[in-house]
N, CA, C and O atoms as CSV, one atom per row, in Angstrom:
chain,resi,resn,atom,element,x,y,z
A,1,MET,N,N,0.822,-1.189,0.000
A,1,MET,CA,C,0.000,0.000,0.000
A,1,MET,C,C,0.864,1.249,0.000
A,1,MET,O,O,0.548,2.243,-0.654
A,2,LYS,N,N,1.965,1.182,0.748
A,2,LYS,CA,C,2.857,2.339,0.794
A,2,LYS,C,C,3.453,2.603,-0.580
A,2,LYS,O,O,3.579,3.755,-0.995
A,3,ALA,N,N,3.818,1.539,-1.288
A,3,ALA,CA,C,4.365,1.711,-2.638
A,3,ALA,C,C,3.334,2.325,-3.577
A,3,ALA,O,O,3.669,3.165,-4.412
A,4,LEU,N,N,2.082,1.905,-3.439
A,4,LEU,CA,C,1.026,2.488,-4.268
A,4,LEU,C,C,0.834,3.962,-3.951
A,4,LEU,O,O,0.649,4.774,-4.858
A,5,LEU,N,N,0.874,4.311,-2.685
A,5,LEU,CA,C,0.751,5.723,-2.298
A,5,LEU,C,C,1.918,6.542,-2.829
A,5,LEU,O,O,1.730,7.663,-3.302
A,6,ILE,N,N,3.116,5.988,-2.752
A,6,ILE,CA,C,4.283,6.690,-3.291
A,6,ILE,C,C,4.121,6.895,-4.794
A,6,ILE,O,O,4.494,7.942,-5.322
A,7,SER,N,N,3.564,5.898,-5.488
A,7,SER,CA,C,3.369,6.027,-6.939
A,7,SER,C,C,2.420,7.160,-7.294
A,7,SER,O,O,2.453,7.672,-8.413
A,8,LYS,N,N,1.577,7.553,-6.350
A,8,LYS,CA,C,0.634,8.666,-6.539
A,8,LYS,C,C,1.137,9.953,-5.888
A,8,LYS,O,O,0.392,10.926,-5.766
A,9,SER,N,N,2.410,9.953,-5.468
A,9,SER,CA,C,3.026,11.107,-4.794
A,9,SER,C,C,2.244,11.522,-3.543
A,9,SER,O,O,2.155,12.707,-3.220
A,10,ALA,N,N,1.688,10.545,-2.858
A,10,ALA,CA,C,0.889,10.816,-1.661
A,10,ALA,C,C,1.755,10.722,-0.415
A,10,ALA,O,O,2.600,9.835,-0.292
A,11,ASP,N,N,1.532,11.641,0.497
A,11,ASP,CA,C,2.201,11.589,1.792
A,11,ASP,C,C,1.405,10.668,2.719
A,11,ASP,O,O,0.184,10.554,2.612
A,12,PHE,N,N,2.122,10.021,3.622
A,12,PHE,CA,C,1.462,9.190,4.624
A,12,PHE,C,C,2.349,9.129,5.858
A,12,PHE,O,O,3.569,9.261,5.760
A,13,PRO,N,N,1.737,8.930,7.014
A,13,PRO,CA,C,2.514,8.891,8.256
A,13,PRO,C,C,3.249,7.558,8.383
A,13,PRO,O,O,2.908,6.577,7.722
A,14,LYS,N,N,4.271,7.547,9.253
A,14,LYS,CA,C,4.915,6.280,9.587
A,14,LYS,C,C,3.894,5.455,10.353
A,14,LYS,O,O,3.469,5.843,11.441
A,15,THR,N,N,3.506,4.339,9.800
A,15,THR,CA,C,2.485,3.520,10.438
A,15,THR,C,C,2.543,2.101,9.901
A,15,THR,O,O,3.024,1.850,8.796
A,16,HIS,N,N,2.041,1.182,10.713
A,16,HIS,CA,C,1.834,-0.195,10.270
A,16,HIS,C,C,0.336,-0.471,10.164
A,16,HIS,O,O,-0.069,-1.611,9.935
A,17,ASP,N,N,-0.479,0.552,10.328
A,17,ASP,CA,C,-1.936,0.412,10.345
A,17,ASP,C,C,-2.460,0.252,8.920
A,17,ASP,O,O,-2.578,1.223,8.172
A,18,LEU,N,N,-2.769,-0.991,8.561
A,18,LEU,CA,C,-3.226,-1.277,7.201
A,18,LEU,C,C,-4.585,-0.671,6.901
A,18,LEU,O,O,-4.871,-0.334,5.751
A,19,LEU,N,N,-5.435,-0.525,7.924
A,19,LEU,CA,C,-6.733,0.128,7.702
A,19,LEU,C,C,-6.539,1.589,7.311
A,19,LEU,O,O,-7.205,2.092,6.405
A,20,MET,N,N,-5.626,2.262,7.998
A,20,MET,CA,C,-5.350,3.656,7.666
A,20,MET,C,C,-4.750,3.768,6.258
A,20,MET,O,O,-5.145,4.631,5.474
A,21,LEU,N,N,-3.807,2.900,5.955
A,21,LEU,CA,C,-3.175,2.943,4.636
A,21,LEU,C,C,-4.191,2.644,3.538
A,21,LEU,O,O,-4.145,3.251,2.467
A,22,ASN,N,N,-5.104,1.716,3.797
A,22,ASN,CA,C,-6.149,1.417,2.818
A,22,ASN,C,C,-7.053,2.627,2.601
A,22,ASN,O,O,-7.449,2.917,1.472
A,23,LYS,N,N,-7.378,3.331,3.683
A,23,LYS,CA,C,-8.209,4.539,3.568
A,23,LYS,C,C,-7.492,5.611,2.745
A,23,LYS,O,O,-8.098,6.258,1.891
A,24,LEU,N,N,-6.207,5.790,3.009
A,24,LEU,CA,C,-5.428,6.770,2.242
A,24,LEU,C,C,-5.363,6.379,0.767
A,24,LEU,O,O,-5.437,7.236,-0.113
A,25,CYS,N,N,-5.226,5.083,0.506
A,25,CYS,CA,C,-5.236,4.613,-0.879
A,25,CYS,C,C,-6.557,4.968,-1.552
A,25,CYS,O,O,-6.576,5.475,-2.674
A,26,SER,N,N,-7.650,4.700,-0.865
A,26,SER,CA,C,-8.979,4.998,-1.418
A,26,SER,C,C,-9.124,6.483,-1.739
A,26,SER,O,O,-9.690,6.851,-2.768
A,27,GLN,N,N,-8.608,7.331,-0.851
A,27,GLN,CA,C,-8.691,8.779,-1.064
A,27,GLN,C,C,-7.898,9.213,-2.295
A,27,GLN,O,O,-8.191,10.249,-2.891
A,28,LYS,N,N,-6.897,8.423,-2.676
A,28,LYS,CA,C,-6.089,8.733,-3.860
A,28,LYS,C,C,-6.567,7.985,-5.095
A,28,LYS,O,O,-5.910,8.007,-6.135
A,29,GLY,N,N,-7.724,7.318,-4.977
A,29,GLY,CA,C,-8.282,6.617,-6.129
A,29,GLY,C,C,-7.716,5.223,-6.329
A,29,GLY,O,O,-7.927,4.614,-7.378
A,30,ILE,N,N,-7.010,4.716,-5.349
A,30,ILE,CA,C,-6.477,3.357,-5.407
A,30,ILE,C,C,-7.458,2.483,-4.637
A,30,ILE,O,O,-7.468,2.482,-3.406
A,31,LEU,N,N,-8.271,1.749,-5.361
A,31,LEU,CA,C,-9.323,0.973,-4.726
A,31,LEU,C,C,-8.888,-0.479,-4.600
A,31,LEU,O,O,-8.780,-1.200,-5.591
A,32,LEU,N,N,-8.642,-0.891,-3.373
A,32,LEU,CA,C,-8.229,-2.256,-3.078
A,32,LEU,C,C,-9.405,-2.978,-2.441
A,32,LEU,O,O,-9.999,-2.485,-1.482
A,33,GLU,N,N,-9.734,-4.122,-2.963
A,33,GLU,CA,C,-10.858,-4.880,-2.419
A,33,GLU,C,C,-10.342,-5.845,-1.358
A,33,GLU,O,O,-10.179,-7.039,-1.607
A,34,VAL,N,N,-10.093,-5.305,-0.184
A,34,VAL,CA,C,-9.590,-6.108,0.925
A,34,VAL,C,C,-10.517,-5.923,2.112
A,34,VAL,O,O,-10.875,-4.801,2.471
A,35,ASP,N,N,-10.896,-7.023,2.707
A,35,ASP,CA,C,-11.798,-7.011,3.855
A,35,ASP,C,C,-11.139,-6.271,5.021
A,35,ASP,O,O,-10.004,-6.572,5.391
A,36,ALA,N,N,-11.846,-5.318,5.588
A,36,ALA,CA,C,-11.310,-4.522,6.699
A,36,ALA,C,C,-10.952,-5.407,7.892
A,36,ALA,O,O,-9.973,-5.137,8.587
A,37,LYS,N,N,-11.726,-6.452,8.136
A,37,LYS,CA,C,-11.433,-7.358,9.247
A,37,LYS,C,C,-10.067,-8.020,9.050
A,37,LYS,O,O,-9.292,-8.145,9.999
A,38,LEU,N,N,-9.777,-8.440,7.824
A,38,LEU,CA,C,-8.481,-9.064,7.539
A,38,LEU,C,C,-7.344,-8.063,7.675
A,38,LEU,O,O,-6.278,-8.401,8.189
A,39,LEU,N,N,-7.560,-6.841,7.220
A,39,LEU,CA,C,-6.525,-5.822,7.378
A,39,LEU,C,C,-6.220,-5.586,8.845
A,39,LEU,O,O,-5.061,-5.405,9.221
A,40,ASN,N,N,-7.239,-5.586,9.664
A,40,ASN,CA,C,-7.056,-5.387,11.094
A,40,ASN,C,C,-6.246,-6.532,11.708
A,40,ASN,O,O,-5.356,-6.301,12.527
A,41,ILE,N,N,-6.559,-7.757,11.311
A,41,ILE,CA,C,-5.823,-8.926,11.798
A,41,ILE,C,C,-4.363,-8.848,11.374
A,41,ILE,O,O,-3.466,-9.067,12.188
A,42,LEU,N,N,-4.123,-8.539,10.109
A,42,LEU,CA,C,-2.753,-8.476,9.602
A,42,LEU,C,C,-1.972,-7.332,10.236
A,42,LEU,O,O,-0.769,-7.458,10.468
A,43,THR,N,N,-2.641,-6.219,10.518
A,43,THR,CA,C,-1.985,-5.108,11.211
A,43,THR,C,C,-1.501,-5.560,12.582
A,43,THR,O,O,-0.396,-5.222,13.005
A,44,ASP,N,N,-2.332,-6.320,13.262
A,44,ASP,CA,C,-1.962,-6.811,14.587
A,44,ASP,C,C,-0.700,-7.663,14.515
A,44,ASP,O,O,0.184,-7.526,15.360
A,45,TYR,N,N,-0.605,-8.531,13.529
A,45,TYR,CA,C,0.604,-9.347,13.375
A,45,TYR,C,C,1.825,-8.470,13.135
A,45,TYR,O,O,2.880,-8.700,13.726
A,46,ALA,N,N,1.691,-7.488,12.293
A,46,ALA,CA,C,2.833,-6.625,11.958
A,46,ALA,C,C,3.364,-5.907,13.184
A,46,ALA,O,O,4.577,-5.809,13.373
A,47,VAL,N,N,2.478,-5.414,14.005
A,47,VAL,CA,C,2.890,-4.652,15.180
A,47,VAL,C,C,3.403,-5.573,16.280
A,47,VAL,O,O,4.444,-5.306,16.880
A,48,ARG,N,N,2.680,-6.652,16.545
A,48,ARG,CA,C,3.061,-7.555,17.637
A,48,ARG,C,C,4.424,-8.191,17.428
A,48,ARG,O,O,5.195,-8.334,18.377
A,49,THR,N,N,4.724,-8.571,16.209
A,49,THR,CA,C,5.959,-9.334,15.966
A,49,THR,C,C,7.115,-8.473,15.496
A,49,THR,O,O,8.232,-8.975,15.372
A,50,ARG,N,N,6.893,-7.220,15.234
A,50,ARG,CA,C,7.953,-6.352,14.720
A,50,ARG,C,C,8.938,-5.942,15.808
A,50,ARG,O,O,10.130,-5.780,15.544
A,51,TYR,N,N,8.453,-5.778,16.997
A,51,TYR,CA,C,9.274,-5.257,18.072
A,51,TYR,C,C,9.647,-6.366,19.049
A,51,TYR,O,O,8.901,-7.333,19.204
A,52,PRO,N,N,10.792,-6.232,19.705
A,52,PRO,CA,C,11.235,-7.274,20.634
A,52,PRO,C,C,10.216,-7.542,21.732
A,52,PRO,O,O,9.484,-6.651,22.164
A,53,GLY,N,N,10.191,-8.788,22.168
A,53,GLY,CA,C,9.317,-9.136,23.278
A,53,GLY,C,C,8.340,-10.234,22.933
A,53,GLY,O,O,8.013,-11.050,23.794
A,54,GLU,N,N,7.868,-10.284,21.717
A,54,GLU,CA,C,6.907,-11.316,21.352
A,54,GLU,C,C,7.273,-11.888,19.997
A,54,GLU,O,O,7.534,-11.150,19.048
A,55,SER,N,N,7.289,-13.189,19.917
A,55,SER,CA,C,7.573,-13.872,18.655
A,55,SER,C,C,6.336,-14.659,18.242
A,55,SER,O,O,5.603,-15.162,19.094
A,56,PRO,N,N,6.106,-14.765,16.949
A,56,PRO,CA,C,4.935,-15.521,16.511
A,56,PRO,C,C,5.129,-17.014,16.755
A,56,PRO,O,O,6.245,-17.531,16.702
A,57,ILE,N,N,4.025,-17.685,17.022
A,57,ILE,CA,C,4.076,-19.138,17.111
A,57,ILE,C,C,3.633,-19.684,15.761
A,57,ILE,O,O,3.091,-18.948,14.937
A,58,LEU,N,N,3.860,-20.959,15.537
A,58,LEU,CA,C,3.547,-21.572,14.248
A,58,LEU,C,C,2.087,-21.360,13.862
A,58,LEU,O,O,1.798,-21.074,12.700
A,59,GLU,N,N,1.172,-21.492,14.799
A,59,GLU,CA,C,-0.254,-21.312,14.493
A,59,GLU,C,C,-0.557,-19.883,14.040
A,59,GLU,O,O,-1.360,-19.684,13.129
A,60,ASP,N,N,0.074,-18.887,14.664
A,60,ASP,CA,C,-0.099,-17.490,14.236
A,60,ASP,C,C,0.382,-17.312,12.806
A,60,ASP,O,O,-0.276,-16.659,11.995
A,61,ALA,N,N,1.526,-17.892,12.504
A,61,ALA,CA,C,2.090,-17.768,11.157
A,61,ALA,C,C,1.167,-18.410,10.129
A,61,ALA,O,O,0.931,-17.841,9.063
A,62,LYS,N,N,0.651,-19.579,10.440
A,62,LYS,CA,C,-0.274,-20.255,9.508
A,62,LYS,C,C,-1.538,-19.425,9.301
A,62,LYS,O,O,-2.024,-19.299,8.177
A,63,GLU,N,N,-2.066,-18.866,10.375
A,63,GLU,CA,C,-3.283,-18.049,10.270
A,63,GLU,C,C,-3.019,-16.797,9.432
A,63,GLU,O,O,-3.852,-16.418,8.608
A,64,ALA,N,N,-1.875,-16.158,9.634
A,64,ALA,CA,C,-1.534,-14.967,8.857
A,64,ALA,C,C,-1.424,-15.294,7.376
A,64,ALA,O,O,-1.900,-14.535,6.532
A,65,ILE,N,N,-0.798,-16.420,7.058
A,65,ILE,CA,C,-0.666,-16.828,5.654
A,65,ILE,C,C,-2.039,-17.074,5.039
A,65,ILE,O,O,-2.305,-16.645,3.916
A,66,GLU,N,N,-2.905,-17.758,5.766
A,66,GLU,CA,C,-4.251,-18.012,5.251
A,66,GLU,C,C,-5.019,-16.706,5.052
A,66,GLU,O,O,-5.737,-16.561,4.063
A,67,ASN,N,N,-4.880,-15.763,5.966
A,67,ASN,CA,C,-5.544,-14.469,5.832
A,67,ASN,C,C,-5.037,-13.723,4.609
A,67,ASN,O,O,-5.814,-13.059,3.923
A,68,CYS,N,N,-3.765,-13.824,4.334
A,68,CYS,CA,C,-3.212,-13.176,3.145
A,68,CYS,C,C,-3.785,-13.786,1.879
A,68,CYS,O,O,-4.086,-13.069,0.926
A,69,LYS,N,N,-3.939,-15.101,1.860
A,69,LYS,CA,C,-4.500,-15.795,0.698
A,69,LYS,C,C,-5.936,-15.352,0.463
A,69,LYS,O,O,-6.340,-15.113,-0.675
A,70,ILE,N,N,-6.703,-15.242,1.538
A,70,ILE,CA,C,-8.109,-14.836,1.435
A,70,ILE,C,C,-8.225,-13.433,0.871
A,70,ILE,O,O,-9.124,-13.154,0.078
A,71,SER,N,N,-7.319,-12.542,1.276
A,71,SER,CA,C,-7.438,-11.138,0.895
A,71,SER,C,C,-6.890,-10.849,-0.488
A,71,SER,O,O,-7.093,-9.754,-1.011
A,72,SER,N,N,-6.199,-11.806,-1.094
A,72,SER,CA,C,-5.634,-11.519,-2.431
A,72,SER,C,C,-6.507,-12.034,-3.536
A,72,SER,O,O,-6.176,-11.875,-4.710
């Protein structure tokens, strides 16, 4: 989503919030058909596992992969 926003010369804040990025994309005419519930789930994975302290377990990884498949 960030790459798409950059392609439209759009500014966006530093964020991992996929719902916000999807909204910004929509405002720039980039219409992505992605379920908001899935974006929320994927955002949670990005934030939880990006910073030290929590690592994903195998079941989390499998669920994230399945969610990505559903949304594409």
